[in-house]
C-alpha positions in Angstrom: 38.6 -21.3 38.1 38.5 -18.2 40.5 41.0 -15.5 39.8 42.7 -16.0 43.3 43.2 -19.7 42.6 44.5 -18.9 39.1 47.0 -16.5 40.6 48.2 -19.1 43.1 48.6 -21.7 40.3 50.6 -19.2 38.2 52.8 -18.3 41.1 53.5 -22.0 41.9 54.2 -22.7 38.2 56.6 -19.7 38.1 58.5 -21.1 41.2 58.8 -24.5 39.7 61.5 -25.3 37.2 60.4 -24.7 33.6 60.0 -27.9 31.6 61.9 -28.6 28.6 60.1 -27.4 25.4 60.0 -29.6 22.3 62.7 -28.6 19.9 60.6 -29.1 16.8 58.1 -26.3 17.4 57.8 -23.8 14.5 59.3 -20.4 15.1 55.9 -18.7 14.4 54.3 -20.1 17.5 53.5 -17.4 20.0 55.1 -17.3 23.5 51.7 -18.2 25.0 51.5 -21.3 22.8 55.1 -22.2 23.7 54.4 -21.9 27.4 51.3 -24.0 26.9 53.3 -27.0 25.9 55.1 -26.9 29.2 51.8 -26.4 31.0 50.4 -29.5 29.4 53.5 -31.5 30.2 53.2 -30.5 33.9 49.4 -30.9 34.0 49.0 -27.3 35.2 45.8 -25.3 34.6 46.1 -22.7 31.9 45.4 -19.2 33.3 42.3 -17.2 32.4 42.8 -15.9 28.8 40.9 -12.7 29.6 41.6 -11.9 33.3 40.9 -8.1 32.8 37.3 -8.8 31.8 35.5 -10.9 34.5 31.8 -11.4 34.1 29.9 -8.1 34.5 32.9 -5.9 34.3 32.1 -4.2 31.0 30.5 -0.9 31.8 31.3 1.4 28.9 31.4 1.3 25.1 35.2 1.7 25.1 35.5 -1.3 27.4 33.2 -3.4 25.2 35.3 -2.6 22.1 38.5 -3.3 23.9 37.1 -6.6 25.3 35.9 -7.7 21.8 39.4 -6.9 20.4 41.0 -8.8 23.3 38.7 -11.8 22.8 39.6 -11.9 19.2 43.3 -11.9 20.0 42.8 -14.5 22.7 40.9 -16.8 20.3 43.7 -16.7 17.8 46.2 -17.5 20.6 44.1 -20.3 21.9 43.8 -21.8 18.4 47.6 -21.8 18.2 47.9 -23.2 21.7 45.4 -26.0 21.0 47.3 -26.9 17.9 50.6 -27.1 19.9 49.0 -29.2 22.7 47.4 -31.6 20.2 50.8 -32.2 18.6 52.4 -32.8 22.0 49.8 -35.3 22.9 50.5 -37.4 19.8 54.1 -37.9 21.2 52.8 -39.4 24.5 52.1 -43.1 25.1 48.6 -42.3 26.4 47.8 -39.9 23.5 44.0 -40.2 23.6 43.9 -39.4 27.3 46.0 -36.4 26.7 43.9 -35.3 23.8 40.7 -35.6 25.9 42.2 -33.3 28.6 43.4 -30.9 25.9 39.9 -30.8 24.2 38.2 -30.2 27.6 40.6 -27.4 28.4 40.1 -25.9 24.9 36.4 -26.0 25.4 36.5 -24.2 28.7 38.9 -21.5 27.5 36.9 -21.1 24.2 33.7 -20.8 26.3 35.3 -18.2 28.4 36.3 -16.2 25.3 32.8 -16.6 23.9 31.3 -15.3 27.1 33.5 -12.2 27.0 32.6 -11.7 23.3 28.9 -12.1 24.0 29.0 -9.7 26.9 30.9 -7.1 24.8 28.5 -7.4 21.9 25.5 -7.4 24.2 26.7 -4.2 25.9 27.4 -2.6 22.5 23.8 -3.6 21.3 22.4 -2.3 24.6 24.4 0.9 24.3 23.3 1.4 20.7 19.7 0.8 21.7 20.0 3.3 24.5 21.5 5.8 22.1 18.8 5.2 19.6 16.1 5.5 22.3 17.8 8.7 23.6 17.9 10.1 20.1 14.3 9.1 19.5 13.3 10.7 22.9 15.1 13.9 22.0 13.5 14.1 18.6 10.1 13.5 20.1 10.8 16.2 22.7 11.8 18.6 19.9 8.7 17.6 17.9 6.4 18.2 20.9 8.1 21.5 21.7 7.7 22.6 18.1 4.1 21.4 18.1 3.5 23.4 21.3 5.2 26.5 19.7 3.1 26.2 16.5 -0.2 25.4 18.3 -1.4 29.0 18.3 -0.6 29.4 14.6 -2.4 26.1 13.8 -5.4 27.2 15.8 -5.4 30.6 14.0 -5.2 28.8 10.7 -8.0 26.5 11.7 -10.2 29.4 12.7 -9.4 31.2 9.5 -10.4 28.1 7.5 -13.6 27.8 9.5 -14.5 31.4 8.7 -13.8 30.9 5.0 -15.9 27.8 5.0 -18.8 29.7 6.7 -18.4 32.6 4.2 -18.5 30.1 1.4 -21.6 28.4 2.7 -23.3 31.8 3.2 -22.5 32.8 -0.4 -23.9 29.5 -1.6 -27.1 30.1 0.3 -27.4 33.6 -1.2 -26.7 32.3 -4.6 -29.4 29.7 -4.3 -31.8 32.3 -2.9 -31.2 34.6 -6.0 -31.6 31.7 -8.5 -35.2 32.9 -9.5 -34.1 36.4 -10.1 -31.1 35.3 -12.1 -33.3 33.0 -14.2 -35.7 35.9 -14.9 -32.8 38.2 -15.9 -31.4 35.5 -18.1 -34.8 35.0 -19.9 -35.1 38.7 -20.4 -31.6 38.9 -21.8 -32.3 36.0 -24.1 -35.5 37.7 -25.4 -33.7 41.0 -26.0 -31.0 39.1 -27.9 -33.5 37.3 -30.0 -35.3 40.6 -30.8 -32.0 42.3 -31.7 -31.1 39.4 -34.0 -34.6 39.4 -35.6 -34.3 43.2 -36.2 -30.9 42.8 -37.7 -32.2 40.1 -40.0 -35.1 42.2 -41.0 -32.9 45.2 -41.8 -30.5 43.0 -43.7 -33.3 41.6 -45.8 -34.7 45.1 -46.5 -31.3 46.4 -47.4 -30.9 43.4 -49.8 -34.2 44.0 -51.4 -33.5 47.7 -51.8 -30.1 46.9 -53.4 -31.7 44.5 -55.8 -34.3 47.1 -56.7 -31.6 49.7 -57.3 -29.7 47.3 -59.4 -32.9 46.5 -61.5 -33.6 50.2 -62.0 -30.0 50.7 -63.1 -30.4 47.8 -65.6 -33.8 49.2 -66.9 -32.3 52.7 -67.2 -29.4 51.4 -69.1 -31.6 49.5 -71.5 -33.8 52.6 -72.1 -30.7 54.7 -72.8 -29.3 52.1 -75.1 -32.6 51.9 -77.0 -32.8 55.7 -77.3 -29.3 55.8 -78.6 -30.1 53.1 -81.0 -33.1 55.0 -82.4 -31.1 58.2 -82.6 -28.4 56.4 -84.5 -31.0 55.0 -86.9 -32.6 58.4 -87.5 -29.2 60.0 -88.1 -28.3 57.2 -90.6 -31.6 57.8 -92.4 -31.0 61.5 -92.5 -27.6 61.0 -93.9 -28.9 58.8 -96.6 -31.5 61.3 -97.6 -29.0 64.1 -97.7 -26.7 61.9 -99.8 -29.5 61.1 -102.2 -30.5 64.8 -102.5 -26.9 65.7 -103.2 -26.7 63.1 -105.9 -29.9 64.3 -107.5 -28.7 67.9 -107.4 -25.5 67.0 -109.1 -27.5 65.2 -111.8 -29.8 68.2 -112.4 -33.0 66.5 -111.4 -33.6 68.0 -108.0 -37.1 67.4 -106.7 -39.7 70.2 -107.0 -40.9 69.8 -103.5 -38.7 70.7 -100.5 -37.4 68.0 -98.2 -39.5 67.4 -95.2 -37.7 67.5 -91.9 -37.3 64.2 -90.0 -38.6 63.5 -86.6 -36.9 65.7 -84.0 -34.0 64.2 -82.1 -33.3 64.5 -78.5 -32.6 67.9 -77.1 -29.0 68.8 -76.5 -28.0 68.0 -72.9 -31.2 66.0 -72.3 -31.0 62.5 -71.1 -32.3 60.0 -73.7 
């Protein structure tokens, strides 16, 4: 129903005498639900539950939130109103006809509330999408500005990388070109190392042979000395036996007529045997 017609209906209803309300209504029923019983009894159209939010009137996020809250409140009131109307219909003779009108009215009012809720939620989603898109656009603009600011630095880094790559390729080319010379130097170094090791092995073998020869000479010299000492000890023992025998003969008075012959000469004093 248009707002002007609703206003006229409300004014006419206000001028008419208020119908008697049922005395058995619970005290928790809202004033809107209580007035609804009289509206049903008179057959009056119930006013728009959300007159402050006609279609297309939501233009801000604050309005969308307020409209959603108002729609929630109106839905609760309509549920209470419908419950009161349904109970009143059961008291009438033509209860089914009354219930049919009440259901139709509840459907229209609920549809109106749903429409306001949908519009409020649609505006909120649209607003969120706009905010998200705005944020995305701002982030993209900042990214582009940062890219533009860093472009010279990136170009300088790219040029530096290119120069390094070129230097590396040039070094590789030089390295490959000098491969023959390096191989020759390596072969010469290997040959020198082999000669050095062979010379060290030769000197080690020679030193070992000389050490063995010196050891053998020392062994032979020791054996000769031991043999000379043995002979000297034997001669000395024989000389002592002769002297002892001579002394014994002298003591017995039968010394020999011929003088004793000297024994073989011993080694000279201080001479090595």
